[in-house]
N, C-alpha and C positions, 0 to 999 in steps of 0.2 A: 504493500500500500504506500510505500514511501514516495513514489512519484506524485501522489496526490495527498501528501500529508496535510492535515488540516488541524486548526486549533479548535478545541472542543468548546462549544458555547455552554456556559454554565448559568443556570438559574436556581441552583440549589446550595450555593455557598452561604446563603443566609440562614441555613438550618442551624439549630443550636449546637450541633456537634462540633462546629469549627471555631477556631480562634484566629486572631489577626495573622499569626505566623503561617497559618494554612493558606490564607489569602496571598501572602507574599510568595509562598512556594508555588502556588498556581500561576502567579505572574511570571516567575522564573521558568516554569515549565512551558508556558505559552510563548515566551521569548525564544526558548530553545526550538520548539516546533516551528514557530513562525519565521525563524531565521533561515530555514531551509537546510538545517543540519542533517535532516533525514532524506532530503530529496535526491542527493547524488550517491546514495548507497545502492550498490549493485546487488539486488536480491538473488540474482542467478548464481552468485558465489556466496552461499550462506555463511561459510566459515569466515571469510574476510569481512563480510557484512557485519557479523556479530562483533568482531574485533573492532571494526571502525566505529560502530554505534557505541560500544562500551567506552571506547576512548573519548568519544565526543561527550558522552554523559559525564564521564569523570572530569574532563576539562571544564565543563559547565557547573561542576559542583553538585550535580543532581544525584550522584551515587551516595552522597552523605546521608540521605534519608534512610538508606537501606544497609549501609556498612558503617559500623561505628569506628571511631578512632581507637588506637591501641589501648589507651588508658581510660576509655569511657565504659560506662555500665551498659552491657549489651541488652539487658532487660528493659532499658529506658528507651529503646527504639520506639518511635511514634507510629502506631499502626495506621492512624488516619493519614499521615504523610505518605506512607507507603501506598495506601489505597488511592489517594489522590494522584500520585505519580503514575501508578499502573493504569488507572482509568484514563488519564490524559494520554499516556503513551500508546495504549491499546487503541484508542480512538484514532490516533494518527498513523500508527504502524505496528502491526502485531509483533514483528521481530524486535522492535525497540522495547516493547513491554517485556518480552521474553528475556532479552539481554539484561535489562534492569533487574528483573526479579531474581535471575540466577546469581547475580553478584551478591545479593543479600542472602539468599538461601544457601549458596555454596560456602559462605564465610560465617554464617550465623553460629554454628557450633564451635568454630575457632574462637569467636568473640566470647562465647559463653563459657567454654571449658579449656581453652588453650593456655599454655604457660605464657608468662610475660614475654619470653623470647619469641615464641611462635607468633603471638599477637603482633609484636613489633616487626617481625620479618614479613608477615603475610598481609595483614589488614591494610597498611598504607598502599600497597601495590594494587590490591583489589579495589580499594576506595577511590584511587586515582584513575582506574580504568586501564592501568598498565598490564595487569594480570586478569585473566578470565578464571572464574571459580566454578566448581561443580559440586553437586551433592549426590554421592553414590550410595544409595540406600536399597533400591529395588533389585530383585533377582527374578529369574525365570519363574520360580515357585514361591516367591515371597514378594508380592506386591502389596495388596491391602493387608495381608497376613504377615506382618514383619517378623513375628515370632518364628516363622518357618525358615528364617535365614540360614543358609548353609555355608557361605563364605566364612572361612575360619582364620583366626590369628593365634599363634602360640608364641609364648615368650621363650626366647633362647638367649640367655645371658642378658646383655644390654640391648638386644634387638628383638623386634617382633617379626615373625615369618607369616606372611599372608598367602593364602591359597583359596582360589574360587573364582567366581565370575559375578559381575554386576551388569545389569542390562537396563535399557530405557534410560540411560544416564544423559541428562541434558548437558550440553557443552562437552559431552564425551568425545575425545579425540582432539579437542582444541584447547581444553582447559590447561591453565598453568599450575593449578592447585586443586586437589580433590579432597573433600571431606568424605571419608569412606568408613562404612560400618561393617564390622565383622564379629563373628561369634568367638568369644573368649572363654565361654563355659563356666563362669563363676556360679551360675545358677541356671535352671532350665528356662526355656522360653525367652521372653523379652529381657529378662534380668541378666542374661548371659551374653549381652551384646556390648561391644566397646566401640569407640570412635577414634579415628586416626587421620592424620594429615599425610597424604600421599602425593608425590610429585611424578610427572610423566617420565622423568629420566631415572626413576628408581629401578634397580635391576629386578627383573621378573615381572615388571608391569608392561602390559601391551594392550592395544586396541584390537579386539578380536573381530569386530564388525561395525561398520557404520550403518545406521538404520535410517531409511528414507520413509517419510510419512506424508500425508496429504497436504499439510501446510509445512513447507520445508523449514526445519529447525535442525541444529546439530545434535544428533543423538547417537549413542554408541553402546556396544557391549564391551565391557572391560574384562581383561583376563589377568589374574594374578597367579603366578607360578613360582613358588619359593621366593616371593618378593620380600626382601629384607629392608626394614626401615628402623631407625633408631627408636628405642622405647620412649624417648623424650617427645616423640610426636604423637603420643596418645593424648586424647582430649578427655579431660575429666578423670573420674575414677574408673578402674577396671569394672566392667559390668554396668557402667553408667551411660553407655552409648544410646540406648533406647530413650532414656530420659532427655538427653541432649537433642536427639532427633525430634522428639515431640515438642520440646521447648521451642526449637527453631520453627517447626511447622506451625505451632500455635501463633507465633508472631506473624507468619506470612499467609496463613490459610484464608483469612478474610480478604486478603488482597487478590486471591484468585477470583473471588466474586467481583471485586472492583475491575479487574481486567475484563471480565465478561460484560460488565456494565459499559465499559468503553466500546467494546465491539457492538453491543446492542444499540447504544446511542448513535454510533456512526451509521449503522444500518437504518435506524429510524430517520436520521437527518437526510441520508441519501434517498430514502423512499419518499420523504416529503418533497424534496426538490424535484424528483422525477415525476411524482404524481401531480404536482402543481403545473408542470409544463407539458406533460404528455396529453395530447389531444385524442379524444375518443368519443364517438357518438355525439359529436357536436359540442363537446365541452371538455373540461380537464378531467383527468382520471380522479383527481382529488374531489371533484364535485359529486361523484357517485356515492350513494349512501353505504354501499358495501365497503368501499374504500375508507370512508370516514369511520365506520364501525371498527374496521381493522386498526386504524390509527388510535381509536379510543382504547382498545385493548392493549395495544403495544405501549402506548404512553403510560397507562395506568400500571401495567405490570412492571415496567421499567422503574418507575418511581417507587413502587412497593419493594422491589429488590434492592434499590439504592438505600432505602430507609433501613432495611435489615442489615445491609453491609456496613453502613456507618454507625448503626447502633452497636454492632459487634466490636468495631474498632474503638469507638468512644468508651464502651464498657471496659475494655482492656486498658486504654490509656488513662482515663479519668477516674473510673471507679476502682481500678486495680483488682477487678474480679475475674474469675475464670470465665472463659468464653467458649467452652466446648460446644454447648448447645447453640449459642448465638452464631458462632462462626459456621457451624454445620448448616444451620438454617439459611444463612447468607449465601454460602456456596451453592447449596441445593437450589434456592430460589433464583439466584442471579444467573447461574449457568443454564438452567433449564429455560428461564425466561428469554435469555439472549438467543438461545437456539430457535425458539419460536418466533421471536421478533425478526431475526435475520432470515428465517425461512419465508415469513410473510413479505418481507421487503423484497426478497428475490422474486417471489411470485408476482409482485407488482411490476417488476421489470420485464416479465415475460421471457421470451427467448433470449433477450439481451442479458438477462440475469445470470445465465449459465455460461456465458462467453468468457473464456480465459482472459484475465486482465481487468475485468470489471471489479469494482470495489466490493459489491455484494457477493460476487463469486469468491473473492479472496476471504471475505468475512465468513462465508459459509464453511470454508475449509478450516479457518482459524479456530472457530468456536468449538468444533467437535471434540477436540482433545480435552478441553477444560471440564467437560462432564465426566472425565475419567481420572485425570491425574490429581495427585494430592487428595485422594479419597473419592472414589466414584460416587455418582448420585445415589446408588443403592446403599452404599456404606453410610453416606450422610443421613439417609432416612433412618437407618438403624441407630446411629448416634443420637439423633433427635428423639426417637422413640425411647431409647434407653434412658436419656437424661430426663425426659418428661415423666416416665414411669417412676424413676428414682425420686424425683422431686415430689410427685403426688403421694408416693408411699410414705415419705417423710412427714407430709402434712397429715396423713391419716393416723400415723403412729403418734404424732404430736397431740 
C-alpha cells in the first residue's frame, strides 16, 4: 500500500482514553506518513523493504513507543501509544505496521528479563532501527498450545546447547537478534520453558525455510542444531520463559486489534470515496439504500471495536489492571470486524476490487492473518468465556 500511503483522518482522539502526549504522537506519526517516507519503499523486495521502513521509523523516533531505553522500566511501555502507532501505520501501509510491531515484540522480553549488559548491547540498536528483532516462540506442534514446545536447551558448563526448530517466525531470516524460547525442563508444561537471546551468526543456527504467505511478510522456519550460546544470554530465571513471553504478548496483544482497526478504517474510507463517485442507475452508488445500510454497519462496528481496543489499552496503562479478558475481546472484535468491513468494501468495488494493486485487494490479503496470529479468534473466544465464567463464579461465591 505504500505507493498510496495516506494519513488517517481521526475523529476519535477526543475520547477520554487519550492524553495530550497521545495527540503529539499522532502529529508525529502523521508527519512521518505525510512526508512520503513510505512511498518509495519497494514492496516487491520484502526483506529490504522491512529494513528500510524500520530504519526510517527509528530515525523519526517512532520506535521509542515500542522499544524502551536500556535503563527504562519495560512494564511502563504505553499501550495506547503502541495502539495509536499501529492503527496509523496499518492505515497507511501494512508492512510498516508489521515492521513497527516486530521491533517491540522481538525486544520486549530482553527489556523485561535481560541483564544490564544485554539490554545495553541490544535495545539501542533495535530502538534506532539499526537492528531488526524477532520473537521465536511458535513451533510446528506448538502454536496456540505453547506448553507443547519441543525445542530444547540444556546447560553445558557456561553455555546452553539449543536443538529444535521454530516456525512462522516473523522477521525470520533477516533479523539481527532473536528472542527464542526453548524447553529447559525445570518443570512440566509451560513452567519448563526458558528464554534466550540468539544471534544469526551463532554456530548451529540456520534458516531452514522461508515461508511465503498471501500478504508478503518475512517469515521463516529456524533450525537449531547443537547451537551453543553463552549462558549469560538467558533472559530471566530458568523456567521463566513462558512468563516473559506472556508479559510481552500482554503488552502488545491489544495492538493487534489496533492494526486491524487501521486496515478496516482504510477500507471504509476507500469504499466511501469510491461509492460517492461511482455512477450507477442514474446516481452515485452511495445514494442506494443498500449501500448506505452497509456503511451504517461498517461504521458502527468499527467504532465499537475501537472502543474495546482503547478500553483495553487504557485499563492497562491507567488502571494498572490485568487485561486478559479486555485484550481478548478487543482482538476478537477488531479483527473479525475488519475482515467484514474490508470484504464489504471490496464488494462495492466490484470486479475492480479483486484486481492486483488495488488498495482493497491488498487490505483483503493483509487482514486475514490477524485473525490467526497472537491467538486465533477461536482461542480469544475461549479466553473471554473462561474469564467471564471465573468472574461470575467469584460473584456467586461472594
